[in-house]
All heavy atoms as TSV, in Angstrom:
chain	resi	resn	atom	element	x	y	z
A	1	MET	N	N	-24.806	-1.261	6.965
A	1	MET	CA	C	-23.499	-1.562	6.398
A	1	MET	C	C	-23.131	-3.003	6.715
A	1	MET	O	O	-23.274	-3.449	7.831
A	1	MET	CB	C	-22.436	-0.637	6.982
A	1	MET	CG	C	-22.452	0.753	6.426
A	1	MET	SD	S	-21.180	1.828	7.112
A	1	MET	CE	C	-19.765	1.261	6.265
A	2	LYS	N	N	-22.623	-3.657	5.729
A	2	LYS	CA	C	-22.183	-5.032	5.918
A	2	LYS	C	C	-20.717	-5.040	6.339
A	2	LYS	O	O	-20.035	-4.021	6.308
A	2	LYS	CB	C	-22.386	-5.816	4.633
A	2	LYS	CG	C	-23.845	-5.857	4.243
A	2	LYS	CD	C	-24.101	-6.871	3.207
A	2	LYS	CE	C	-25.597	-6.836	2.940
A	2	LYS	NZ	N	-26.106	-7.904	2.227
A	3	TRP	N	N	-20.206	-6.193	6.704
A	3	TRP	CA	C	-18.845	-6.304	7.222
A	3	TRP	C	C	-17.806	-5.892	6.192
A	3	TRP	O	O	-16.802	-5.289	6.522
A	3	TRP	CB	C	-18.572	-7.724	7.731
A	3	TRP	CG	C	-18.662	-8.774	6.655
A	3	TRP	CD1	C	-19.761	-9.456	6.261
A	3	TRP	CD2	C	-17.592	-9.239	5.839
A	3	TRP	NE1	N	-19.451	-10.320	5.252
A	3	TRP	CE2	C	-18.120	-10.214	4.970
A	3	TRP	CE3	C	-16.240	-8.937	5.747
A	3	TRP	CZ2	C	-17.354	-10.874	4.023
A	3	TRP	CZ3	C	-15.470	-9.607	4.810
A	3	TRP	CH2	C	-16.032	-10.561	3.959
A	4	TYR	N	N	-18.057	-6.200	4.916
A	4	TYR	CA	C	-17.066	-5.835	3.904
A	4	TYR	C	C	-17.066	-4.340	3.617
A	4	TYR	O	O	-16.047	-3.785	3.195
A	4	TYR	CB	C	-17.229	-6.658	2.620
A	4	TYR	CG	C	-18.633	-6.708	2.053
A	4	TYR	CD1	C	-19.144	-5.660	1.306
A	4	TYR	CD2	C	-19.442	-7.814	2.259
A	4	TYR	CE1	C	-20.412	-5.708	0.778
A	4	TYR	CE2	C	-20.708	-7.883	1.732
A	4	TYR	CZ	C	-21.193	-6.825	0.983
A	4	TYR	OH	O	-22.451	-6.868	0.470
A	5	ASP	N	N	-18.192	-3.664	3.854
A	5	ASP	CA	C	-18.216	-2.206	3.713
A	5	ASP	C	C	-17.363	-1.535	4.788
A	5	ASP	O	O	-16.668	-0.550	4.520
A	5	ASP	CB	C	-19.655	-1.682	3.799
A	5	ASP	CG	C	-20.485	-2.071	2.593
A	5	ASP	OD1	O	-19.907	-2.225	1.507
A	5	ASP	OD2	O	-21.712	-2.226	2.751
A	6	ILE	N	N	-17.427	-2.084	6.001
A	6	ILE	CA	C	-16.626	-1.534	7.101
A	6	ILE	C	C	-15.139	-1.732	6.822
A	6	ILE	O	O	-14.328	-0.814	7.023
A	6	ILE	CB	C	-17.041	-2.188	8.434
A	6	ILE	CG1	C	-18.487	-1.799	8.764
A	6	ILE	CG2	C	-16.102	-1.776	9.558
A	6	ILE	CD1	C	-19.092	-2.551	9.909
A	7	ILE	N	N	-14.769	-2.910	6.316
A	7	ILE	CA	C	-13.368	-3.169	5.958
A	7	ILE	C	C	-12.922	-2.231	4.844
A	7	ILE	O	O	-11.813	-1.691	4.871
A	7	ILE	CB	C	-13.179	-4.648	5.564
A	7	ILE	CG1	C	-13.390	-5.545	6.781
A	7	ILE	CG2	C	-11.800	-4.878	4.946
A	7	ILE	CD1	C	-13.371	-7.022	6.476
A	8	PHE	N	N	-13.806	-2.000	3.861
A	8	PHE	CA	C	-13.486	-1.111	2.744
A	8	PHE	C	C	-13.222	0.311	3.222
A	8	PHE	O	O	-12.263	0.963	2.781
A	8	PHE	CB	C	-14.645	-1.145	1.740
A	8	PHE	CG	C	-14.358	-0.460	0.444
A	8	PHE	CD1	C	-13.362	-0.914	-0.396
A	8	PHE	CD2	C	-15.112	0.627	0.049
A	8	PHE	CE1	C	-13.107	-0.283	-1.597
A	8	PHE	CE2	C	-14.864	1.264	-1.149
A	8	PHE	CZ	C	-13.862	0.806	-1.980
A	9	VAL	N	N	-14.039	0.802	4.146
A	9	VAL	CA	C	-13.852	2.154	4.692
A	9	VAL	C	C	-12.546	2.231	5.485
A	9	VAL	O	O	-11.790	3.208	5.365
A	9	VAL	CB	C	-15.068	2.562	5.560
A	9	VAL	CG1	C	-14.780	3.827	6.336
A	9	VAL	CG2	C	-16.295	2.735	4.697
A	10	CYS	N	N	-12.263	1.198	6.285
A	10	CYS	CA	C	-11.015	1.190	7.069
A	10	CYS	C	C	-9.793	1.188	6.161
A	10	CYS	O	O	-8.828	1.927	6.407
A	10	CYS	CB	C	-10.987	-0.018	7.994
A	10	CYS	SG	S	-12.167	0.084	9.342
A	11	ILE	N	N	-9.821	0.387	5.104
A	11	ILE	CA	C	-8.696	0.358	4.148
A	11	ILE	C	C	-8.554	1.723	3.477
A	11	ILE	O	O	-7.439	2.207	3.258
A	11	ILE	CB	C	-8.910	-0.744	3.093
A	11	ILE	CG1	C	-8.928	-2.115	3.747
A	11	ILE	CG2	C	-7.863	-0.673	1.995
A	11	ILE	CD1	C	-7.609	-2.766	3.959
A	12	GLY	N	N	-9.673	2.362	3.155
A	12	GLY	CA	C	-9.631	3.691	2.545
A	12	GLY	C	C	-8.996	4.724	3.463
A	12	GLY	O	O	-8.186	5.553	3.025
A	13	ILE	N	N	-9.348	4.676	4.740
A	13	ILE	CA	C	-8.768	5.613	5.701
A	13	ILE	C	C	-7.269	5.361	5.865
A	13	ILE	O	O	-6.465	6.302	5.904
A	13	ILE	CB	C	-9.509	5.517	7.057
A	13	ILE	CG1	C	-10.924	6.068	6.901
A	13	ILE	CG2	C	-8.757	6.265	8.153
A	13	ILE	CD1	C	-11.820	5.816	8.089
A	14	ILE	N	N	-6.883	4.090	5.918
A	14	ILE	CA	C	-5.455	3.750	6.017
A	14	ILE	C	C	-4.705	4.252	4.790
A	14	ILE	O	O	-3.603	4.801	4.905
A	14	ILE	CB	C	-5.279	2.232	6.204
A	14	ILE	CG1	C	-5.787	1.803	7.577
A	14	ILE	CG2	C	-3.827	1.819	6.011
A	14	ILE	CD1	C	-5.888	0.302	7.759
A	15	LEU	N	N	-5.310	4.114	3.618
A	15	LEU	CA	C	-4.671	4.588	2.381
A	15	LEU	C	C	-4.498	6.104	2.387
A	15	LEU	O	O	-3.445	6.618	1.992
A	15	LEU	CB	C	-5.500	4.143	1.178
A	15	LEU	CG	C	-4.945	4.450	-0.194
A	15	LEU	CD1	C	-3.586	3.795	-0.385
A	15	LEU	CD2	C	-5.893	3.975	-1.267
A	16	ILE	N	N	-5.483	6.820	2.874
A	16	ILE	CA	C	-5.379	8.282	2.961
A	16	ILE	C	C	-4.264	8.695	3.913
A	16	ILE	O	O	-3.458	9.583	3.605
A	16	ILE	CB	C	-6.730	8.888	3.393
A	16	ILE	CG1	C	-7.753	8.736	2.277
A	16	ILE	CG2	C	-6.577	10.353	3.776
A	16	ILE	CD1	C	-9.166	9.066	2.675
A	17	VAL	N	N	-4.189	8.039	5.072
A	17	VAL	CA	C	-3.147	8.364	6.050
A	17	VAL	C	C	-1.763	8.081	5.478
A	17	VAL	O	O	-0.833	8.892	5.627
A	17	VAL	CB	C	-3.383	7.593	7.370
A	17	VAL	CG1	C	-2.193	7.701	8.291
A	17	VAL	CG2	C	-4.632	8.097	8.057
A	18	LEU	N	N	-1.615	6.938	4.801
A	18	LEU	CA	C	-0.311	6.611	4.209
A	18	LEU	C	C	0.079	7.606	3.123
A	18	LEU	O	O	1.246	7.977	2.999
A	18	LEU	CB	C	-0.335	5.191	3.641
A	18	LEU	CG	C	-0.279	4.067	4.666
A	18	LEU	CD1	C	-0.533	2.721	3.991
A	18	LEU	CD2	C	1.053	4.062	5.380
A	19	ALA	N	N	-0.888	8.046	2.334
A	19	ALA	CA	C	-0.590	9.033	1.290
A	19	ALA	C	C	-0.168	10.366	1.903
A	19	ALA	O	O	0.716	11.048	1.379
A	19	ALA	CB	C	-1.806	9.224	0.392
A	20	LEU	N	N	-0.780	10.729	3.033
A	20	LEU	CA	C	-0.401	11.974	3.695
A	20	LEU	C	C	0.955	11.881	4.374
A	20	LEU	O	O	1.637	12.896	4.558
A	20	LEU	CB	C	-1.468	12.371	4.718
A	20	LEU	CG	C	-2.803	12.833	4.132
A	20	LEU	CD1	C	-3.818	13.046	5.239
A	20	LEU	CD2	C	-2.617	14.096	3.317
A	21	LEU	N	N	1.367	10.670	4.760
A	21	LEU	CA	C	2.667	10.499	5.407
A	21	LEU	C	C	3.833	10.637	4.427
A	21	LEU	O	O	4.948	10.923	4.830
A	21	LEU	CB	C	2.753	9.115	6.068
A	21	LEU	CG	C	2.033	8.965	7.398
A	21	LEU	CD1	C	2.117	7.518	7.855
A	21	LEU	CD2	C	2.623	9.876	8.446
A	22	GLN	N	N	3.557	10.425	3.157
A	22	GLN	CA	C	4.630	10.512	2.170
A	22	GLN	C	C	5.065	11.953	1.981
A	22	GLN	O	O	4.254	12.868	1.958
A	22	GLN	CB	C	4.174	9.940	0.832
A	22	GLN	CG	C	3.984	8.461	0.873
A	22	GLN	CD	C	3.640	7.902	-0.492
A	22	GLN	OE1	O	3.516	8.646	-1.459
A	22	GLN	NE2	N	3.505	6.606	-0.568
A	23	GLY	N	N	6.370	12.129	1.837
A	23	GLY	CA	C	6.900	13.465	1.609
A	23	GLY	C	C	6.645	13.919	0.187
A	23	GLY	O	O	6.465	13.116	-0.714
A	24	GLY	N	N	6.631	15.216	0.001
A	24	GLY	CA	C	6.439	15.754	-1.334
A	24	GLY	C	C	7.627	15.446	-2.224
A	24	GLY	O	O	8.771	15.589	-1.821
A	25	LYS	N	N	7.354	15.013	-3.436
A	25	LYS	CA	C	8.425	14.645	-4.345
A	25	LYS	C	C	8.759	15.768	-5.325
A	25	LYS	O	O	9.634	15.643	-6.146
A	25	LYS	CB	C	8.039	13.383	-5.096
A	25	LYS	CG	C	7.961	12.180	-4.184
A	25	LYS	CD	C	7.591	10.940	-4.935
A	25	LYS	CE	C	7.605	9.719	-4.086
A	25	LYS	NZ	N	6.859	9.763	-2.876
A	26	SER	N	N	8.020	16.865	-5.244
A	26	SER	CA	C	8.311	18.002	-6.115
A	26	SER	C	C	7.968	19.282	-5.377
A	26	SER	O	O	7.406	19.261	-4.288
A	26	SER	CB	C	7.492	17.903	-7.406
A	26	SER	OG	O	6.124	18.075	-7.119
A	27	GLU	N	N	8.276	20.393	-6.009
A	27	GLU	CA	C	7.999	21.677	-5.380
A	27	GLU	C	C	6.574	22.131	-5.614
A	27	GLU	O	O	6.146	23.122	-5.052
A	27	GLU	CB	C	8.962	22.732	-5.928
A	27	GLU	CG	C	10.381	22.529	-5.462
A	27	GLU	CD	C	11.271	23.660	-5.900
A	27	GLU	OE1	O	10.758	24.776	-6.129
A	27	GLU	OE2	O	12.468	23.442	-6.013
A	28	GLY	N	N	5.835	21.439	-6.453
A	28	GLY	CA	C	4.445	21.799	-6.691
A	28	GLY	C	C	4.297	22.899	-7.718
A	28	GLY	O	O	5.172	23.143	-8.560
A	29	ALA	N	N	3.176	23.597	-7.668
A	29	ALA	CA	C	2.854	24.608	-8.666
A	29	ALA	C	C	3.786	25.807	-8.588
A	29	ALA	O	O	4.143	26.388	-9.612
A	29	ALA	CB	C	1.402	25.057	-8.490
A	30	SER	N	N	4.207	26.181	-7.381
A	30	SER	CA	C	5.082	27.351	-7.271
A	30	SER	C	C	6.433	27.079	-7.925
A	30	SER	O	O	7.016	27.974	-8.535
A	30	SER	CB	C	5.272	27.738	-5.804
A	30	SER	OG	O	5.945	26.699	-5.111
A	31	GLY	N	N	6.924	25.874	-7.829
A	31	GLY	CA	C	8.181	25.522	-8.479
A	31	GLY	C	C	8.052	25.493	-9.990
A	31	GLY	O	O	8.978	25.823	-10.718
A	32	ALA	N	N	6.872	25.126	-10.475
A	32	ALA	CA	C	6.647	25.103	-11.920
A	32	ALA	C	C	6.563	26.515	-12.491
A	32	ALA	O	O	7.039	26.785	-13.593
A	32	ALA	CB	C	5.366	24.338	-12.241
A	33	ILE	N	N	5.968	27.416	-11.735
A	33	ILE	CA	C	5.818	28.790	-12.219
A	33	ILE	C	C	7.148	29.533	-12.173
A	33	ILE	O	O	7.536	30.193	-13.133
A	33	ILE	CB	C	4.754	29.541	-11.383
A	33	ILE	CG1	C	3.379	28.932	-11.636
A	33	ILE	CG2	C	4.747	31.027	-11.703
A	33	ILE	CD1	C	2.300	29.430	-10.716
A	34	THR	N	N	7.868	29.410	-11.069
A	34	THR	CA	C	9.119	30.152	-10.927
A	34	THR	C	C	10.300	29.449	-11.586
A	34	THR	O	O	11.350	30.059	-11.761
A	34	THR	CB	C	9.445	30.360	-9.437
A	34	THR	OG1	O	9.593	29.090	-8.802
A	34	THR	CG2	C	8.363	31.164	-8.746
A	35	GLY	N	N	10.143	28.185	-11.900
A	35	GLY	CA	C	11.237	27.455	-12.536
A	35	GLY	C	C	12.264	26.956	-11.544
A	35	GLY	O	O	13.346	26.516	-11.920
A	36	GLY	N	N	11.956	26.987	-10.275
A	36	GLY	CA	C	12.898	26.546	-9.261
A	36	GLY	C	C	13.012	25.034	-9.209
A	36	GLY	O	O	12.079	24.307	-9.488
A	37	GLY	N	N	14.193	24.583	-8.872
A	37	GLY	CA	C	14.412	23.151	-8.691
A	37	GLY	C	C	14.285	22.346	-9.956
A	37	GLY	O	O	13.660	21.303	-9.961
A	38	MET	N	N	14.841	22.839	-11.026
A	38	MET	CA	C	14.740	22.128	-12.300
A	38	MET	C	C	15.780	21.012	-12.370
A	38	MET	O	O	16.698	21.044	-13.179
A	38	MET	CB	C	14.915	23.106	-13.468
A	38	MET	CG	C	13.829	24.153	-13.559
A	38	MET	SD	S	12.201	23.450	-13.831
A	38	MET	CE	C	12.365	22.835	-15.479
A	39	ASN	N	N	15.644	20.041	-11.519
A	39	ASN	CA	C	16.548	18.896	-11.494
A	39	ASN	C	C	15.915	17.751	-12.269
A	39	ASN	O	O	15.489	16.754	-11.705
A	39	ASN	CB	C	16.836	18.468	-10.048
A	39	ASN	CG	C	17.553	19.540	-9.279
A	39	ASN	OD1	O	18.314	20.312	-9.857
A	39	ASN	ND2	N	17.304	19.611	-7.989
A	40	ILE	N	N	15.868	17.891	-13.571
A	40	ILE	CA	C	15.181	16.911	-14.396
A	40	ILE	C	C	15.962	15.606	-14.462
A	40	ILE	O	O	15.390	14.524	-14.397
A	40	ILE	CB	C	14.956	17.481	-15.815
A	40	ILE	CG1	C	14.050	18.704	-15.732
A	40	ILE	CG2	C	14.350	16.435	-16.726
A	40	ILE	CD1	C	13.914	19.452	-17.024
A	41	PHE	N	N	17.264	15.697	-14.601
A	41	PHE	CA	C	18.065	14.503	-14.830
A	41	PHE	C	C	18.761	13.981	-13.574
A	41	PHE	O	O	19.606	13.109	-13.661
A	41	PHE	CB	C	19.112	14.790	-15.915
A	41	PHE	CG	C	18.473	15.188	-17.214
A	41	PHE	CD1	C	18.536	16.490	-17.660
A	41	PHE	CD2	C	17.787	14.255	-17.960
A	41	PHE	CE1	C	17.947	16.858	-18.855
A	41	PHE	CE2	C	17.180	14.619	-19.149
A	41	PHE	CZ	C	17.257	15.916	-19.608
A	42	VAL	N	N	18.385	14.496	-12.428
A	42	VAL	CA	C	18.997	14.058	-11.186
A	42	VAL	C	C	18.254	12.817	-10.687
A	42	VAL	O	O	17.035	12.796	-10.627
A	42	VAL	CB	C	18.933	15.173	-10.123
A	42	VAL	CG1	C	19.438	14.664	-8.786
A	42	VAL	CG2	C	19.732	16.374	-10.573
A	43	LYS	N	N	19.015	11.785	-10.382
A	43	LYS	CA	C	18.403	10.571	-9.841
A	43	LYS	C	C	18.241	10.727	-8.339
A	43	LYS	O	O	19.206	10.982	-7.631
A	43	LYS	CB	C	19.286	9.355	-10.114
A	43	LYS	CG	C	19.170	8.787	-11.481
A	43	LYS	CD	C	19.993	7.523	-11.543
A	43	LYS	CE	C	19.332	6.529	-12.448
A	43	LYS	NZ	N	20.099	5.300	-12.557
A	44	THR	N	N	17.020	10.584	-7.870
A	44	THR	CA	C	16.781	10.618	-6.433
A	44	THR	C	C	16.147	9.294	-6.043
A	44	THR	O	O	15.127	8.904	-6.605
A	44	THR	CB	C	15.851	11.774	-6.043
A	44	THR	OG1	O	14.633	11.660	-6.769
A	44	THR	CG2	C	16.503	13.121	-6.331
A	45	LYS	N	N	16.759	8.614	-5.111
A	45	LYS	CA	C	16.239	7.339	-4.649
A	45	LYS	C	C	15.641	7.515	-3.266
A	45	LYS	O	O	16.180	8.226	-2.436
A	45	LYS	CB	C	17.353	6.296	-4.585
A	45	LYS	CG	C	17.912	5.915	-5.930
A	45	LYS	CD	C	18.991	4.894	-5.778
A	45	LYS	CE	C	18.356	3.531	-5.804
A	45	LYS	NZ	N	19.327	2.450	-5.805
A	46	GLU	N	N	14.512	6.839	-3.073
A	46	GLU	CA	C	13.929	6.838	-1.742
A	46	GLU	C	C	14.732	5.871	-0.889
A	46	GLU	O	O	15.146	4.816	-1.336
A	46	GLU	CB	C	12.475	6.386	-1.810
A	46	GLU	CG	C	11.590	7.347	-2.553
A	46	GLU	CD	C	10.181	6.814	-2.674
A	46	GLU	OE1	O	10.016	5.594	-2.744
A	46	GLU	OE2	O	9.261	7.620	-2.699
A	47	ARG	N	N	14.923	6.235	0.348
A	47	ARG	CA	C	15.684	5.385	1.260
A	47	ARG	C	C	14.982	5.319	2.604
A	47	ARG	O	O	14.256	6.213	2.978
A	47	ARG	CB	C	17.090	5.923	1.447
A	47	ARG	CG	C	17.892	5.973	0.176
A	47	ARG	CD	C	19.218	6.673	0.404
A	47	ARG	NE	N	19.870	6.925	-0.857
A	47	ARG	CZ	C	20.865	6.200	-1.321
A	47	ARG	NH1	N	21.313	5.180	-0.639
A	47	ARG	NH2	N	21.415	6.477	-2.480
A	48	GLY	N	N	15.233	4.243	3.298
A	48	GLY	CA	C	14.752	4.106	4.672
A	48	GLY	C	C	13.249	4.090	4.789
A	48	GLY	O	O	12.556	3.353	4.088
A	49	SER	N	N	12.747	4.922	5.688
A	49	SER	CA	C	11.317	4.914	5.991
A	49	SER	C	C	10.470	5.399	4.810
A	49	SER	O	O	9.335	4.961	4.643
A	49	SER	CB	C	11.036	5.780	7.216
A	49	SER	OG	O	11.379	7.118	6.958
A	50	GLU	N	N	11.004	6.288	3.988
A	50	GLU	CA	C	10.257	6.750	2.810
A	50	GLU	C	C	9.963	5.602	1.865
A	50	GLU	O	O	8.862	5.493	1.330
A	50	GLU	CB	C	11.038	7.832	2.075
A	50	GLU	CG	C	11.097	9.162	2.776
A	50	GLU	CD	C	11.851	10.191	1.959
A	50	GLU	OE1	O	12.239	9.891	0.812
A	50	GLU	OE2	O	12.054	11.295	2.479
A	51	LYS	N	N	10.950	4.741	1.662
A	51	LYS	CA	C	10.768	3.605	0.766
A	51	LYS	C	C	9.760	2.615	1.339
A	51	LYS	O	O	8.920	2.081	0.614
A	51	LYS	CB	C	12.107	2.914	0.526
A	51	LYS	CG	C	12.047	1.836	-0.517
A	51	LYS	CD	C	13.412	1.310	-0.852
A	51	LYS	CE	C	13.319	0.296	-1.965
A	51	LYS	NZ	N	14.623	-0.181	-2.375
A	52	VAL	N	N	9.819	2.386	2.646
A	52	VAL	CA	C	8.888	1.462	3.296
A	52	VAL	C	C	7.459	1.986	3.185
A	52	VAL	O	O	6.535	1.236	2.853
A	52	VAL	CB	C	9.282	1.245	4.772
A	52	VAL	CG1	C	8.220	0.462	5.512
A	52	VAL	CG2	C	10.621	0.543	4.871
A	53	ILE	N	N	7.270	3.279	3.430
A	53	ILE	CA	C	5.934	3.868	3.345
A	53	ILE	C	C	5.412	3.806	1.912
A	53	ILE	O	O	4.225	3.536	1.689
A	53	ILE	CB	C	5.939	5.317	3.889
A	53	ILE	CG1	C	6.150	5.295	5.398
A	53	ILE	CG2	C	4.637	6.034	3.548
A	53	ILE	CD1	C	6.286	6.655	6.022
A	54	THR	N	N	6.278	4.021	0.937
A	54	THR	CA	C	5.864	3.941	-0.461
A	54	THR	C	C	5.421	2.528	-0.820
A	54	THR	O	O	4.392	2.342	-1.483
A	54	THR	CB	C	7.021	4.384	-1.383
A	54	THR	OG1	O	7.385	5.718	-1.050
A	54	THR	CG2	C	6.614	4.322	-2.842
A	55	ILE	N	N	6.162	1.533	-0.385
A	55	ILE	CA	C	5.807	0.136	-0.675
A	55	ILE	C	C	4.499	-0.237	0.010
A	55	ILE	O	O	3.619	-0.860	-0.605
A	55	ILE	CB	C	6.953	-0.809	-0.259
A	55	ILE	CG1	C	8.166	-0.575	-1.156
A	55	ILE	CG2	C	6.513	-2.265	-0.302
A	55	ILE	CD1	C	9.424	-1.274	-0.693
A	56	ILE	N	N	4.343	0.145	1.271
A	56	ILE	CA	C	3.115	-0.163	2.004
A	56	ILE	C	C	1.920	0.539	1.358
A	56	ILE	O	O	0.834	-0.039	1.238
A	56	ILE	CB	C	3.251	0.216	3.489
A	56	ILE	CG1	C	4.275	-0.701	4.171
A	56	ILE	CG2	C	1.914	0.118	4.207
A	56	ILE	CD1	C	4.619	-0.306	5.593
A	57	THR	N	N	2.110	1.775	0.910
A	57	THR	CA	C	1.034	2.507	0.242
A	57	THR	C	C	0.616	1.799	-1.034
A	57	THR	O	O	-0.580	1.672	-1.328
A	57	THR	CB	C	1.467	3.951	-0.079
A	57	THR	OG1	O	1.878	4.590	1.123
A	57	THR	CG2	C	0.338	4.742	-0.707
A	58	PHE	N	N	1.591	1.320	-1.796
A	58	PHE	CA	C	1.280	0.598	-3.034
A	58	PHE	C	C	0.493	-0.676	-2.743
A	58	PHE	O	O	-0.487	-0.981	-3.427
A	58	PHE	CB	C	2.579	0.265	-3.781
A	58	PHE	CG	C	2.354	-0.478	-5.064
A	58	PHE	CD1	C	1.871	0.183	-6.179
A	58	PHE	CD2	C	2.604	-1.831	-5.149
A	58	PHE	CE1	C	1.653	-0.496	-7.363
A	58	PHE	CE2	C	2.384	-2.518	-6.314
A	58	PHE	CZ	C	1.901	-1.862	-7.431
A	59	ILE	N	N	0.889	-1.407	-1.717
A	59	ILE	CA	C	0.207	-2.651	-1.358
A	59	ILE	C	C	-1.221	-2.370	-0.893
A	59	ILE	O	O	-2.171	-3.052	-1.312
A	59	ILE	CB	C	1.007	-3.424	-0.284
A	59	ILE	CG1	C	2.317	-3.940	-0.879
A	59	ILE	CG2	C	0.193	-4.570	0.298
A	59	ILE	CD1	C	3.301	-4.470	0.148
A	60	VAL	N	N	-1.388	-1.354	-0.032
A	60	VAL	CA	C	-2.721	-1.017	0.465
A	60	VAL	C	C	-3.608	-0.515	-0.680
A	60	VAL	O	O	-4.802	-0.837	-0.729
A	60	VAL	CB	C	-2.635	0.022	1.612
A	60	VAL	CG1	C	-3.997	0.548	2.000
A	60	VAL	CG2	C	-1.959	-0.598	2.819
A	61	ALA	N	N	-3.051	0.226	-1.624
A	61	ALA	CA	C	-3.825	0.696	-2.776
A	61	ALA	C	C	-4.277	-0.482	-3.641
A	61	ALA	O	O	-5.416	-0.500	-4.134
A	61	ALA	CB	C	-3.005	1.680	-3.602
A	62	ALA	N	N	-3.404	-1.469	-3.814
A	62	ALA	CA	C	-3.778	-2.656	-4.591
A	62	ALA	C	C	-4.893	-3.428	-3.882
A	62	ALA	O	O	-5.847	-3.886	-4.528
A	62	ALA	CB	C	-2.558	-3.544	-4.799
A	63	ILE	N	N	-4.804	-3.564	-2.561
A	63	ILE	CA	C	-5.855	-4.232	-1.789
A	63	ILE	C	C	-7.161	-3.447	-1.900
A	63	ILE	O	O	-8.241	-4.029	-2.058
A	63	ILE	CB	C	-5.425	-4.393	-0.312
A	63	ILE	CG1	C	-4.274	-5.387	-0.209
A	63	ILE	CG2	C	-6.598	-4.824	0.559
A	63	ILE	CD1	C	-3.626	-5.440	1.165
A	64	PHE	N	N	-7.077	-2.126	-1.853
A	64	PHE	CA	C	-8.258	-1.271	-1.961
A	64	PHE	C	C	-8.955	-1.479	-3.307
A	64	PHE	O	O	-10.171	-1.638	-3.371
A	64	PHE	CB	C	-7.839	0.195	-1.789
A	64	PHE	CG	C	-8.973	1.173	-1.818
A	64	PHE	CD1	C	-9.734	1.387	-0.685
A	64	PHE	CD2	C	-9.269	1.888	-2.959
A	64	PHE	CE1	C	-10.781	2.298	-0.694
A	64	PHE	CE2	C	-10.306	2.788	-2.986
A	64	PHE	CZ	C	-11.067	2.996	-1.850
A	65	MET	N	N	-8.174	-1.491	-4.374
A	65	MET	CA	C	-8.751	-1.688	-5.709
A	65	MET	C	C	-9.359	-3.079	-5.857
A	65	MET	O	O	-10.459	-3.231	-6.417
A	65	MET	CB	C	-7.677	-1.458	-6.785
A	65	MET	CG	C	-7.194	-0.019	-6.854
A	65	MET	SD	S	-8.496	1.139	-7.249
A	65	MET	CE	C	-8.807	0.698	-8.925
A	66	LEU	N	N	-8.661	-4.094	-5.367
A	66	LEU	CA	C	-9.174	-5.463	-5.446
A	66	LEU	C	C	-10.462	-5.599	-4.634
A	66	LEU	O	O	-11.436	-6.217	-5.097
A	66	LEU	CB	C	-8.110	-6.439	-4.934
A	66	LEU	CG	C	-8.473	-7.914	-4.999
A	66	LEU	CD1	C	-8.590	-8.350	-6.455
A	66	LEU	CD2	C	-7.427	-8.744	-4.289
A	67	LEU	N	N	-10.487	-5.011	-3.468
A	67	LEU	CA	C	-11.676	-5.057	-2.621
A	67	LEU	C	C	-12.834	-4.323	-3.272
A	67	LEU	O	O	-14.003	-4.755	-3.164
A	67	LEU	CB	C	-11.356	-4.466	-1.253
A	67	LEU	CG	C	-12.320	-4.743	-0.120
A	67	LEU	CD1	C	-12.469	-6.235	0.106
A	67	LEU	CD2	C	-11.839	-4.084	1.156
A	68	ALA	N	N	-12.568	-3.230	-3.962
A	68	ALA	CA	C	-13.614	-2.488	-4.657
A	68	ALA	C	C	-14.253	-3.340	-5.743
A	68	ALA	O	O	-15.471	-3.361	-5.907
A	68	ALA	CB	C	-13.060	-1.201	-5.259
A	69	VAL	N	N	-13.426	-4.075	-6.480
A	69	VAL	CA	C	-13.944	-4.961	-7.526
A	69	VAL	C	C	-14.768	-6.095	-6.922
A	69	VAL	O	O	-15.854	-6.432	-7.409
A	69	VAL	CB	C	-12.785	-5.495	-8.394
A	69	VAL	CG1	C	-13.266	-6.577	-9.334
A	69	VAL	CG2	C	-12.139	-4.375	-9.168
A	70	VAL	N	N	-14.271	-6.694	-5.844
A	70	VAL	CA	C	-14.979	-7.799	-5.197
A	70	VAL	C	C	-16.313	-7.331	-4.628
A	70	VAL	O	O	-17.336	-8.010	-4.788
A	70	VAL	CB	C	-14.083	-8.434	-4.097
A	70	VAL	CG1	C	-14.879	-9.402	-3.240
A	70	VAL	CG2	C	-12.896	-9.131	-4.728
A	71	ILE	N	N	-16.329	-6.185	-3.982
A	71	ILE	CA	C	-17.574	-5.669	-3.398
A	71	ILE	C	C	-18.593	-5.352	-4.489
A	71	ILE	O	O	-19.783	-5.640	-4.345
A	71	ILE	CB	C	-17.301	-4.449	-2.499
A	71	ILE	CG1	C	-16.608	-4.901	-1.217
A	71	ILE	CG2	C	-18.590	-3.705	-2.169
A	71	ILE	CD1	C	-16.171	-3.776	-0.324
A	72	SER	N	N	-18.148	-4.769	-5.596
A	72	SER	CA	C	-19.092	-4.462	-6.666
A	72	SER	C	C	-19.606	-5.745	-7.305
A	72	SER	O	O	-20.746	-5.788	-7.771
A	72	SER	CB	C	-18.453	-3.549	-7.704
A	72	SER	OG	O	-17.581	-4.265	-8.536
A	73	ALA	N	N	-18.804	-6.806	-7.333
A	73	ALA	CA	C	-19.265	-8.078	-7.869
A	73	ALA	C	C	-20.268	-8.752	-6.933
A	73	ALA	O	O	-21.184	-9.446	-7.381
A	73	ALA	CB	C	-18.081	-8.999	-8.126
A	74	LEU	N	N	-20.115	-8.541	-5.625
A	74	LEU	CA	C	-21.016	-9.149	-4.655
A	74	LEU	C	C	-22.398	-8.482	-4.648
A	74	LEU	O	O	-23.381	-9.112	-4.306
A	74	LEU	CB	C	-20.421	-9.076	-3.242
A	74	LEU	CG	C	-19.265	-10.010	-2.953
A	74	LEU	CD1	C	-18.721	-9.744	-1.552
A	74	LEU	CD2	C	-19.684	-11.458	-3.078
A	75	GLN	N	N	-22.445	-7.231	-5.028
A	75	GLN	CA	C	-23.728	-6.508	-4.951
A	75	GLN	C	C	-24.509	-6.586	-6.218
A	75	GLN	O	O	-24.288	-6.817	-7.235
A	75	GLN	CB	C	-23.494	-5.054	-4.578
A	75	GLN	CG	C	-22.988	-4.930	-3.191
A	75	GLN	CD	C	-22.744	-3.486	-2.773
A	75	GLN	OE1	O	-22.741	-2.589	-3.586
A	75	GLN	NE2	N	-22.514	-3.292	-1.500
């Protein structure tokens, strides 16, 4: 493994952890089947730590994608 492969794996692990830290934004399949929580027109804004984690996740995902393109170009 080269140095950029190690960085790529570390960024991937960080991205997975950040995605797991985010709270669920919907009720999932059970809510779709039972019809619970049908708040279609309700505005919900992320605040505080949720918003920070979302922004950091977006930035790390962009770095991950850019690094993937660069690594594939190098090989």
